[in-house]
N, C-alpha and C positions, 0 to 999 in steps of 0.2 A: 149505689149504697152510700149512705151518709158517712162522712169521715169524722163527724163531730165527737164521737165517743173515743176515737183513736188519738186525737190531739192531746188531751190531758194525760192519757196513758203513756204515749211516747215521750212527752216532755218529762214526766216524773221519772220514767225509766232512764232516760239519758242523763238527767241531772244527778240521779243517784249513782249511776254506774260509771260516769266519765272518769272518776279517779282510778278506776281499775286499769286504765291504760298508762299509768305512770310507773316508772321503774327506777330503782336506786342503782348507783354505779356497781358494775360487776366485771371483774377480769379486764378484758381489753377495752371496755367502755368505762371511762373514768369520770364522766359527768352524769347526773340524773338525766333520764330521757323518757320518751314516749314510744309506745308500741301499738300495733293495730287492734289488739284484742285483749280480752280478759285473761287471767291466768288459766282459765279452763280450756283455752285453745292451744294445743301443744305446739303447733308450727309457728304461730304468730306471737307467742306470749313473751319472748325474750329478745326478738330481733328488732334492730333499729333499721327501718327501711327509708329510702330516699323520698319518693313522692308521697308515701303513706304518712310519714311524720309531718310533712308540710300540710297536708290536708286534714290531718288530725288536729293540728294547730288552728286551722280555719274553723273547724267544728268547735273546738274549745273556746274560741273567741265568742261564739254565741252563748255557750254555757256560762262563761264569765259575765257576759252582758246581762244574763238573767239571774245570776246569783252573786256571790262575792267575787271581787276581781283580784287578780294577782296570785291566786293559789297554785296556778299551773306554770307560772313564769319560769321558775328554776328548771323545770323539766323540759319546757319548750326551748328555752335558750340552750339548755344542755344538749338537746338533740342536734342543734346547729353546731355547737362547739365540739361535740364528739366527731362529727364529720370533718370539721376544719382541722382538728388535732391530728387526724390521720390522712390529711391531704399533703401530697408531695409539693415541693417548692415550685415545680413546673405545672401544678394544677390538677394532677390526677387524684380523683376523689372516689372512694369506694361506693358501690351501689347499696350495700347492706353491711351492717356490722352486727356481731354477736359477741358474747363474752369471751369466746375462744378465738375470734379472728374475723375474717372477712368472707363474704360470698364471692367466689371466683369461678370462672369456667374457661376451659381451653388449655391446651398444652403450650403455653407461651412462657418465655423467660420474663423476668420482671421488666426488663427494658422493652421487650416486644409488647407486653401486656398493655402498657399505656398507649401504644400506637395502633394496636390491632383489636382492641376489645372496648366495649362500652364502659362508661363510668356513670357516676351519679347523674341522674336526669337534671336538666337545667331548671331546678326549683329551689336550690339552697339560698339564693339571693332573695327570691320571692318570700321564702320562709323568714329570712332575717328581716326583710323590709316590713313584712306583716307585723312581726314582734316589735320592731322599732316604732311603727305607726301606733300600735296599741299603747306602748309605753310613753309615747311622745318624746322619745330620746333614742338617738342612734349611736351615742358615744361608746357604748359597749362593743360596737363593731369596728371602731377605728383601728385597734391593733390588728384586726384580721383582714383589713382591706387588701394587703398583698396577696393573701391566699385566695380571696374571692375574685380578685382581678386575674390571677393566674388561672383559676378555674374557667373563667369566661374566655380568656385568651386561648385556652386549650381548645374549647369548643370552636372558636373562630379560626383555628389553624388546623388542628388534627382532624376535626370532625366537619369541616366545611368543604364542599365541592367547588373547585375553582371556577369551572365553566358556568355553573348556574348560580353560585352564591348561596346554595341551600345546605342546611345541616343534614347529615345522614348518619344512620346507624352503622357501626363497624361490623356487627354481627346481629343475630337475632336473640342474643342473650340479654335478659333483664330489660326488655323494651317497654315495660309497663303494661301495655295491651298485649299480653304474652304471645298469643297465637294469631295476631293480626295477619291475614294472608298476604298483605302487601309487604310484610317483613319476614314472617316465620317460614323457615325452610328455603329462603332465597339466598343467593350468593352474598358473601361478605361485601359490605360497602356499596350495595346496589340500590338501597332505598332511602330517598329523602322523604322521611315520614312527615305527614302533615301534623301529626301529634307532636313530634319532636320539635318541629319548626315553630308551632304555636307556643309551646312552652318556652323555647329559647327567646322568642320575641318578647314575651312578658318578663323573662329573666333580665334581659338587657335594659328594659325600661325600669325594672326594680332597682338595678344598680344605679341608674341615674337618680332615682328617688333617694336612695341611701346617700349618695354623694352630695346631693343638694342639701339634705338635712345636716350634713357635715360641712356645709358652707363652701363646697367646691363646685360652683355652678358651671364653670367652664368645662370641667371634666364630665359633669352630669350630662350636659348637652351633647358632648362628643359620643357618649354611650347611647343616648337617645337617637342620634343620627345613625348609629350602627343598627339599632332596632328598626328604624325606618328602611334602611338598606335591605335588611332581611325580609321585611314585610313586602317590599317591592319585588324581591326575587320570588317570594311565594306566590304573589298574585300573577307574576309573569309566567311561572312554570307550573303551578299547581291548580290554578283556576281553570275549569273546563266550561267554556261558554256553551258548548253543545248541551251538556247535561245540567248546567246551572249549579255546580257545586265544586268544592275543592277536593282534590285527590292527592295522595302521595305520588312522588315522581320516581320513575325508573331511571337510574343513572348508568345502568350496565350496557353501555354502548362501546363498540370497538373504537380505538383511536383512529383519527383521520390520517391516512397514509397518502400523501400527495404523489408518491412514486407508484402507487398501485393503479395500473391503467384501467382496471374495471370500475374504479370509483372516481378517478381523478376528473372525469368529464363533468360530473355533477356531485361533488362531495356533499355529505350531509351538512345542513346548516342549523340543525337543532341539537341541543345539548342534553335533552332528557325527553322522556315520554311519560304521559300521565298513566298511572296504574288505575284503571277504572274498576276499582273494587269498592263497593258501597259499604263503608265502615262508619260507625258513629263518630270517629275522630274527624271526619269531614266537616262536622259542625263546630270544631274548636276555633276556627278563625272568628266566629261570632263571640265566643268567650274571650278570645285574645283581643278582639276589638279592631282588627285591621280589615275585615270585610267591609265593603261599601254597603250602604243601605239597600241598594238595588240587588247586590249579590245576596245579602241576607234574606230579602224577600223571596228570591228564587229558592234558596236553601230551605226556607220554612215550608214552602209548598211541597218539597220533597219529604221533609220531616212529617208532614201531616198524612202521608200516604200509608194507609193501614196494610197495604201489600208488602211494604218494605220495613220501615222503622217503627211506625206508630202502633204500639201494642197496648193491651188492656192495662198493663202495669208500668208503662213507660217506654223507654227507647231501646229497641233491640240493638245489641252491640254490633251486629252484622245484619245487613238486609236479608229478609226472608227469601228474596229472589236469588241470592247468591248460591252457587252450587256447594259452597263450603259450609253453609248454614247447618249448625249442629248444636243441640242443647245438652248433650251428655256431660256428666260430671268429669272434670279432670283437674289435676293440680300438677304444677311443674311440667308443662305450662298450665296455668289457669285458663279456663275456657271463656273466650270473648267472641265466640262464633255465633252469637245470637242472644244468650242469656241477658237478663236485666242486671245491671250492677248499680249500686247506689251512686257511684261517682259519675257514671255516664249520664244518669238522670239529672244529677246536680249540675254538671258543667253545661249540658244542653239547656237546662232551665235558666242558668245564669246568662247564657248567650241570648236566649229569647227575651229575657228581662232587659238586658242592655240595649237591645235594638227596638224596644217598644212593642214587642208582640206579647202583651200582657195576658190576653185571653189564653194563648197557648201556654204561657208560663204558669198561669194558675192551674190549668188543666193538668200539666205535668207534675206540679207540686201536689195536687190532690191525689193523683195516681200513686205517687211515691208514699204519701201518708197512708193511703189504703193498703199498699203492699206491705209496708213495715208494721202497720197497726195490726193487720191480720196475722202476720207471723208472730208478733209479740203476744197477741191474745192466745194463739193456738199452741205456741211452742215455748213461750217464756223467754225468748231471746231473738236476736236477729242473725241472719246468715250472710255468707259472702256474695252469692248470686242466685238468681231466681228464674223460673220459667216465665217467659213474657206474657203468656196468655192465661195460665192458671194461677200464677203467683206462688206456686209451690216452691219452697226453698230447695236448691239443688245440692249445696254442700256447705261445710264449715260453720258449725254452731258457734255462737258467741263472738262472731266477727262484729267489731264495733267501728273504729276508724272513720272512714268517710261516710258510712251509713248515718252517722250522727249529724251530718249536714242537713238531714231532714228537719232539724231544729230551725235552721235558716229558712227553709221552705214554709214552715209553720208560721214563723214571724212575718214572712212576706204575705201569707194568706190572711193574717190578722192585722195587716197594715201597721206593724210595729217595726222599730229599727232592726235592720238586718246587718250582722257582722259579715263582711265580705273578705275574700282573699285579696292580696295586693292587686 
């Protein structure tokens, strides 16, 4: 089916409704900010979320490129400033804020919470770097460097596995890809998620970019070296040569006991095991940019397989061959066990584009335009996630957020300038 009629429809809808994601200060939130949905969506209409606000800013960059510039700056910078304002001196940053407080989970004391629970995903610096790049000025960030650096230091201490050098989730709370089977329901501290490590790699690079803009090249390169150290660890522990893809790593191994006669003759020499669960996050090293060209080529072959990921409307979030594959609606956790999400389509599209697989990138962009165009035509709005084969929306009317990244895909299809994330 031709997508030609959907392109102007989607562009007009996005440009008209993008301001619906802006909010004024309220209660606990003291700066203007951005949310994932229009006021008609009760769950997402007032909450400031971590990676959602970052990706909303990426989408708004394209909106501004195609309309007037600067009208969202106060709200986007405000989203960053709200999180920084509520970050402790030792770098603990909330995952989500709302006018009455924070989203929290678990019966931990305040002191334990920072050591045993997840925090804001490593995207706040990428968000700040994106805004600095668009403005051509990072000076507004200079007073906040101590908080940003404390946040990164916290990831590299509290959330880093000493044996492998990989970042891991403390629990399965607020991991973004909510019910990813490599994390969801597993023991605390057991998963070095490929999703988390790809985000953290880009986060470290982003901090280097910010520091260079602020004329501290020596410090910038130090953080870039840390990014490379992390990438090296991911390749060493998460790349699976047998399957030709990246997986999350299982860290739940018993400690080596030299006094145990059963094991002492041949103690284990490995520090992790690959979790061979086929999840869309395995493609994120292409988005992050640390996969080799040869690795990317093998991953693209897997992406093209209609039995696993490649569906009529984009990228299944879990391979159809996995036993956990399930398309039923759920919230808290949201369902990533196969449904199509706008963000998984977009980030895989960006990885394909970066590595020169332009035919695949165009095909995925066209599928996404078709998916959202049909939904908009039939229902007058977009939804949170979709059936991969029928394109039917599964839940959450008026979800906007990263769905609006389809505007970048449209620009790419039309060979126009594309506003990208950091």
